[in-house]
N, CA, C and O atoms as a GROMACS GRO file, in nm:
protein
  324
    1MET      N    1  -2.135  -0.020  -1.024
    1MET     CA    2  -2.070  -0.041  -0.896
    1MET      C    3  -2.091   0.085  -0.811
    1MET      O    4  -2.073   0.196  -0.859
    2SER      N    5  -2.128   0.066  -0.685
    2SER     CA    6  -2.152   0.181  -0.598
    2SER      C    7  -2.019   0.247  -0.562
    2SER      O    8  -1.913   0.185  -0.572
    3GLU      N    9  -2.027   0.374  -0.520
    3GLU     CA   10  -1.906   0.447  -0.483
    3GLU      C   11  -1.833   0.380  -0.369
    3GLU      O   12  -1.710   0.370  -0.371
    4THR      N   13  -1.908   0.332  -0.269
    4THR     CA   14  -1.845   0.267  -0.154
    4THR      C   15  -1.773   0.141  -0.195
    4THR      O   16  -1.659   0.118  -0.156
    5LYS      N   17  -1.840   0.058  -0.274
    5LYS     CA   18  -1.777  -0.066  -0.319
    5LYS      C   19  -1.653  -0.035  -0.403
    5LYS      O   20  -1.551  -0.102  -0.389
    6SER      N   21  -1.662   0.064  -0.488
    6SER     CA   22  -1.549   0.103  -0.571
    6SER      C   23  -1.432   0.148  -0.483
    6SER      O   24  -1.317   0.111  -0.510
    7PHE      N   25  -1.459   0.226  -0.380
    7PHE     CA   26  -1.354   0.273  -0.290
    7PHE      C   27  -1.293   0.155  -0.216
    7PHE      O   28  -1.171   0.148  -0.200
    8GLU      N   29  -1.377   0.063  -0.170
    8GLU     CA   30  -1.327  -0.055  -0.100
    8GLU      C   31  -1.237  -0.138  -0.192
    8GLU      O   32  -1.134  -0.189  -0.148
    9GLU      N   33  -1.276  -0.152  -0.318
    9GLU     CA   34  -1.195  -0.226  -0.414
    9GLU      C   35  -1.061  -0.155  -0.437
    9GLU      O   36  -0.958  -0.220  -0.448
   10LYS      N   37  -1.063  -0.023  -0.444
   10LYS     CA   38  -0.939   0.053  -0.461
   10LYS      C   39  -0.847   0.033  -0.341
   10LYS      O   40  -0.725   0.022  -0.357
   11CYS      N   41  -0.904   0.029  -0.221
   11CYS     CA   42  -0.824   0.006  -0.101
   11CYS      C   43  -0.762  -0.134  -0.102
   11CYS      O   44  -0.646  -0.151  -0.064
   12ARG      N   45  -0.839  -0.233  -0.146
   12ARG     CA   46  -0.785  -0.370  -0.156
   12ARG      C   47  -0.672  -0.376  -0.259
   12ARG      O   48  -0.570  -0.440  -0.235
   13ARG      N   49  -0.692  -0.310  -0.372
   13ARG     CA   50  -0.589  -0.310  -0.477
   13ARG      C   51  -0.461  -0.240  -0.428
   13ARG      O   52  -0.350  -0.289  -0.450
   14LEU      N   53  -0.479  -0.127  -0.363
   14LEU     CA   54  -0.364  -0.055  -0.307
   14LEU      C   55  -0.291  -0.143  -0.207
   14LEU      O   56  -0.169  -0.154  -0.210
   15GLY      N   57  -0.366  -0.206  -0.118
   15GLY     CA   58  -0.306  -0.292  -0.017
   15GLY      C   59  -0.227  -0.406  -0.078
   15GLY      O   60  -0.119  -0.440  -0.030
   16ALA      N   61  -0.283  -0.466  -0.183
   16ALA     CA   62  -0.214  -0.577  -0.250
   16ALA      C   63  -0.082  -0.528  -0.312
   16ALA      O   64   0.018  -0.600  -0.310
   17LYS      N   65  -0.084  -0.407  -0.367
   17LYS     CA   66   0.038  -0.353  -0.426
   17LYS      C   67   0.142  -0.322  -0.319
   17LYS      O   68   0.260  -0.351  -0.337
   18VAL      N   69   0.098  -0.265  -0.209
   18VAL     CA   70   0.192  -0.236  -0.099
   18VAL      C   71   0.257  -0.366  -0.052
   18VAL      O   72   0.379  -0.373  -0.035
   19LYS      N   73   0.176  -0.469  -0.032
   19LYS     CA   74   0.229  -0.597   0.014
   19LYS      C   75   0.325  -0.656  -0.090
   19LYS      O   76   0.432  -0.706  -0.054
   20TYR      N   77   0.288  -0.650  -0.216
   20TYR     CA   78   0.373  -0.704  -0.322
   20TYR      C   79   0.509  -0.635  -0.324
   20TYR      O   80   0.613  -0.701  -0.321
   21TYR      N   81   0.509  -0.502  -0.329
   21TYR     CA   82   0.634  -0.429  -0.337
   21TYR      C   83   0.716  -0.442  -0.208
   21TYR      O   84   0.839  -0.444  -0.213
   22ARG      N   85   0.650  -0.450  -0.094
   22ARG     CA   86   0.721  -0.472   0.032
   22ARG      C   87   0.791  -0.607   0.029
   22ARG      O   88   0.908  -0.619   0.067
   23THR      N   89   0.720  -0.708  -0.018
   23THR     CA   90   0.775  -0.844  -0.021
   23THR      C   91   0.892  -0.855  -0.118
   23THR      O   92   0.995  -0.913  -0.083
   24ILE      N   93   0.878  -0.801  -0.238
   24ILE     CA   94   0.990  -0.811  -0.332
   24ILE      C   95   1.108  -0.724  -0.288
   24ILE      O   96   1.221  -0.744  -0.331
   25GLY      N   97   1.079  -0.627  -0.203
   25GLY     CA   98   1.186  -0.544  -0.147
   25GLY      C   99   1.254  -0.609  -0.028
   25GLY      O  100   1.349  -0.554   0.028
   26GLY      N  101   1.205  -0.727   0.010
   26GLY     CA  102   1.268  -0.802   0.119
   26GLY      C  103   1.238  -0.750   0.258
   26GLY      O  104   1.313  -0.777   0.352
   27MET      N  105   1.128  -0.675   0.273
   27MET     CA  106   1.093  -0.622   0.404
   27MET      C  107   0.974  -0.696   0.462
   27MET      O  108   0.883  -0.737   0.390
   28ASN      N  109   0.975  -0.711   0.594
   28ASN     CA  110   0.854  -0.759   0.659
   28ASN      C  111   0.774  -0.637   0.705
   28ASN      O  112   0.821  -0.524   0.694
   29GLN      N  113   0.655  -0.660   0.757
   29GLN     CA  114   0.569  -0.549   0.796
   29GLN      C  115   0.632  -0.463   0.906
   29GLN      O  116   0.618  -0.341   0.904
   30THR      N  117   0.700  -0.527   1.000
   30THR     CA  118   0.759  -0.452   1.111
   30THR      C  119   0.867  -0.356   1.061
   30THR      O  120   0.873  -0.242   1.105
   31VAL      N  121   0.950  -0.403   0.971
   31VAL     CA  122   1.058  -0.318   0.918
   31VAL      C  123   1.000  -0.198   0.843
   31VAL      O  124   1.040  -0.084   0.868
   32LEU      N  125   0.905  -0.223   0.752
   32LEU     CA  126   0.846  -0.112   0.676
   32LEU      C  127   0.770  -0.017   0.768
   32LEU      O  128   0.781   0.105   0.754
   33ALA      N  129   0.694  -0.072   0.860
   33ALA     CA  130   0.618   0.013   0.953
   33ALA      C  131   0.712   0.103   1.034
   33ALA      O  132   0.683   0.221   1.052
   34ASN      N  133   0.822   0.047   1.081
   34ASN     CA  134   0.919   0.128   1.157
   34ASN      C  135   0.977   0.240   1.072
   34ASN      O  136   0.995   0.352   1.121
   35LYS      N  137   1.006   0.212   0.946
   35LYS     CA  138   1.059   0.316   0.857
   35LYS      C  139   0.958   0.427   0.834
   35LYS      O  140   0.994   0.543   0.814
   36LEU      N  141   0.829   0.390   0.837
   36LEU     CA  142   0.722   0.487   0.813
   36LEU      C  143   0.674   0.556   0.941
   36LEU      O  144   0.602   0.656   0.934
   37GLY      N  145   0.714   0.504   1.055
   37GLY     CA  146   0.670   0.561   1.183
   37GLY      C  147   0.527   0.525   1.217
   37GLY      O  148   0.457   0.602   1.284
   38ILE      N  149   0.483   0.407   1.172
   38ILE     CA  150   0.348   0.359   1.203
   38ILE      C  151   0.359   0.220   1.264
   38ILE      O  152   0.466   0.160   1.263
   39SER      N  153   0.250   0.170   1.318
   39SER     CA  154   0.252   0.036   1.375
   39SER      C  155   0.238  -0.069   1.265
   39SER      O  156   0.182  -0.041   1.159
   40TYR      N  157   0.290  -0.188   1.292
   40TYR     CA  158   0.276  -0.294   1.192
   40TYR      C  159   0.129  -0.335   1.179
   40TYR      O  160   0.088  -0.385   1.074
   41GLN      N  161   0.050  -0.314   1.285
   41GLN     CA  162  -0.093  -0.344   1.278
   41GLN      C  163  -0.163  -0.251   1.178
   41GLN      O  164  -0.248  -0.295   1.101
   42TYR      N  165  -0.126  -0.125   1.181
   42TYR     CA  166  -0.184  -0.029   1.088
   42TYR      C  167  -0.144  -0.064   0.945
   42TYR      O  168  -0.227  -0.060   0.854
   43LEU      N  169  -0.017  -0.099   0.924
   43LEU     CA  170   0.028  -0.140   0.793
   43LEU      C  171  -0.046  -0.265   0.747
   43LEU      O  172  -0.084  -0.276   0.630
   44SER      N  173  -0.068  -0.357   0.837
   44SER     CA  174  -0.143  -0.479   0.804
   44SER      C  175  -0.284  -0.445   0.757
   44SER      O  176  -0.334  -0.505   0.662
   45ARG      N  177  -0.349  -0.351   0.824
   45ARG     CA  178  -0.485  -0.310   0.783
   45ARG      C  179  -0.484  -0.245   0.645
   45ARG      O  180  -0.578  -0.262   0.568
   46ILE      N  181  -0.378  -0.170   0.614
   46ILE     CA  182  -0.365  -0.110   0.481
   46ILE      C  183  -0.351  -0.221   0.378
   46ILE      O  184  -0.418  -0.220   0.275
   47GLU      N  185  -0.262  -0.316   0.405
   47GLU     CA  186  -0.238  -0.425   0.310
   47GLU      C  187  -0.360  -0.513   0.289
   47GLU      O  188  -0.377  -0.571   0.182
   48CYS      N  189  -0.445  -0.524   0.390
   48CYS     CA  190  -0.568  -0.604   0.377
   48CYS      C  191  -0.682  -0.524   0.312
   48CYS      O  192  -0.788  -0.579   0.285
   49GLY      N  193  -0.660  -0.395   0.289
   49GLY     CA  194  -0.763  -0.311   0.229
   49GLY      C  195  -0.866  -0.263   0.327
   49GLY      O  196  -0.972  -0.215   0.287
   50LYS      N  197  -0.838  -0.276   0.456
   50LYS     CA  198  -0.933  -0.235   0.560
   50LYS      C  199  -0.910  -0.093   0.609
   50LYS      O  200  -0.992  -0.037   0.681
   51GLN      N  201  -0.797  -0.035   0.569
   51GLN     CA  202  -0.762   0.100   0.612
   51GLN      C  203  -0.712   0.178   0.492
   51GLN      O  204  -0.641   0.125   0.407
   52SER      N  205  -0.750   0.303   0.485
   52SER     CA  206  -0.706   0.390   0.377
   52SER      C  207  -0.600   0.485   0.432
   52SER      O  208  -0.628   0.562   0.524
   53PRO      N  209  -0.478   0.481   0.378
   53PRO     CA  210  -0.373   0.570   0.428
   53PRO      C  211  -0.394   0.714   0.385
   53PRO      O  212  -0.457   0.741   0.283
   54SER      N  213  -0.339   0.806   0.462
   54SER     CA  214  -0.343   0.947   0.426
   54SER      C  215  -0.252   0.971   0.307
   54SER      O  216  -0.168   0.887   0.274
   55PHE      N  217  -0.268   1.086   0.244
   55PHE     CA  218  -0.182   1.118   0.129
   55PHE      C  219  -0.034   1.124   0.168
   55PHE      O  220   0.050   1.068   0.098
   56PRO      N  221   0.001   1.192   0.279
   56PRO     CA  222   0.143   1.192   0.316
   56PRO      C  223   0.199   1.050   0.339
   56PRO      O  224   0.314   1.023   0.306
   57LEU      N  225   0.117   0.962   0.394
   57LEU     CA  226   0.162   0.825   0.414
   57LEU      C  227   0.176   0.752   0.281
   57LEU      O  228   0.268   0.672   0.264
   58LEU      N  229   0.086   0.779   0.187
   58LEU     CA  230   0.099   0.720   0.053
   58LEU      C  231   0.231   0.760  -0.012
   58LEU      O  232   0.299   0.678  -0.073
   59VAL      N  233   0.265   0.887   0.001
   59VAL     CA  234   0.391   0.936  -0.056
   59VAL      C  235   0.510   0.866   0.010
   59VAL      O  236   0.603   0.823  -0.058
   60ALA      N  237   0.506   0.855   0.143
   60ALA     CA  238   0.613   0.788   0.216
   60ALA      C  239   0.622   0.640   0.178
   60ALA      O  240   0.731   0.586   0.164
   61LEU      N  241   0.507   0.575   0.162
   61LEU     CA  242   0.505   0.435   0.120
   61LEU      C  243   0.573   0.419  -0.016
   61LEU      O  244   0.658   0.331  -0.033
   62ALA      N  245   0.535   0.502  -0.110
   62ALA     CA  246   0.595   0.494  -0.244
   62ALA      C  247   0.746   0.514  -0.237
   62ALA      O  248   0.820   0.442  -0.304
   63GLU      N  249   0.791   0.608  -0.157
   63GLU     CA  250   0.934   0.633  -0.145
   63GLU      C  251   1.006   0.514  -0.084
   63GLU      O  252   1.109   0.470  -0.135
   64GLU      N  253   0.952   0.460   0.025
   64GLU     CA  254   1.017   0.346   0.092
   64GLU      C  255   1.015   0.221   0.005
   64GLU      O  256   1.108   0.141   0.008
   65LEU      N  257   0.908   0.204  -0.072
   65LEU     CA  258   0.895   0.086  -0.158
   65LEU      C  259   0.967   0.105  -0.291
   65LEU      O  260   0.979   0.011  -0.370
   66ARG      N  261   1.014   0.228  -0.316
   66ARG     CA  262   1.085   0.263  -0.440
   66ARG      C  263   0.998   0.234  -0.563
   66ARG      O  264   1.041   0.172  -0.660
   67VAL      N  265   0.875   0.284  -0.554
   67VAL     CA  266   0.781   0.269  -0.665
   67VAL      C  267   0.716   0.405  -0.689
   67VAL      O  268   0.696   0.483  -0.595
   68ASP      N  269   0.683   0.432  -0.812
   68ASP     CA  270   0.617   0.556  -0.847
   68ASP      C  271   0.482   0.564  -0.777
   68ASP      O  272   0.407   0.466  -0.775
   69LEU      N  273   0.449   0.679  -0.722
   69LEU     CA  274   0.322   0.696  -0.653
   69LEU      C  275   0.205   0.666  -0.745
   69LEU      O  276   0.107   0.604  -0.702
   70GLY      N  277   0.214   0.708  -0.870
   70GLY     CA  278   0.108   0.680  -0.966
   70GLY      C  279   0.085   0.532  -0.985
   70GLY      O  280  -0.029   0.487  -0.996
   71GLU      N  281   0.193   0.456  -0.989
   71GLU     CA  282   0.182   0.310  -1.002
   71GLU      C  283   0.114   0.250  -0.880
   71GLU      O  284   0.031   0.160  -0.891
   72LEU      N  285   0.149   0.301  -0.764
   72LEU     CA  286   0.093   0.248  -0.640
   72LEU      C  287  -0.058   0.268  -0.631
   72LEU      O  288  -0.130   0.181  -0.583
   73VAL      N  289  -0.106   0.383  -0.678
   73VAL     CA  290  -0.250   0.412  -0.664
   73VAL      C  291  -0.331   0.388  -0.790
   73VAL      O  292  -0.453   0.406  -0.790
   74SER      N  293  -0.265   0.346  -0.898
   74SER     CA  294  -0.339   0.323  -1.022
   74SER      C  295  -0.431   0.202  -1.012
   74SER      O  296  -0.414   0.117  -0.925
   75ASP      N  297  -0.528   0.197  -1.102
   75ASP     CA  298  -0.621   0.084  -1.106
   75ASP      C  299  -0.562  -0.035  -1.180
   75ASP      O  300  -0.620  -0.143  -1.178
   76GLY      N  301  -0.447  -0.016  -1.243
   76GLY     CA  302  -0.388  -0.124  -1.321
   76GLY      C  303  -0.329  -0.234  -1.235
   76GLY      O  304  -0.317  -0.220  -1.113
   77ASP      N  305  -0.293  -0.342  -1.300
   77ASP     CA  306  -0.228  -0.453  -1.231
   77ASP      C  307  -0.088  -0.414  -1.188
   77ASP      O  308  -0.033  -0.314  -1.234
   78ILE      N  309  -0.033  -0.493  -1.101
   78ILE     CA  310   0.102  -0.471  -1.053
   78ILE      C  311   0.201  -0.493  -1.168
   78ILE      O  312   0.195  -0.593  -1.238
   79ARG      N  313   0.290  -0.397  -1.185
   79ARG     CA  314   0.394  -0.412  -1.287
   79ARG      C  315   0.502  -0.503  -1.231
   79ARG      O  316   0.556  -0.477  -1.124
   80ARG      N  317   0.532  -0.606  -1.302
   80ARG     CA  318   0.637  -0.698  -1.257
   80ARG      C  319   0.766  -0.665  -1.330
   80ARG      O  320   0.769  -0.652  -1.452
   81PHE      N  321   0.872  -0.652  -1.253
   81PHE     CA  322   1.002  -0.615  -1.311
   81PHE      C  323   1.090  -0.736  -1.323
   81PHE      O  324   1.203  -0.725  -1.370
   0.00000   0.00000   0.00000
């Protein structure tokens, strides 16, 4: 797998996890985006795997979603609680 494709896959996986944890947390994109100080459009691009968030935003996402940062960025499947 090429580096670019691998990075794109990691972005898609991260986005799917963000969406999953946001949904089980009962938040819509607008609510989470407002808490993070970003637009819901930007959050949508992250969730679709089209945008890669900065490290500070990743940390803030993990905190708002109440999930370990390592879990959020890991290659593993989503842990279901």
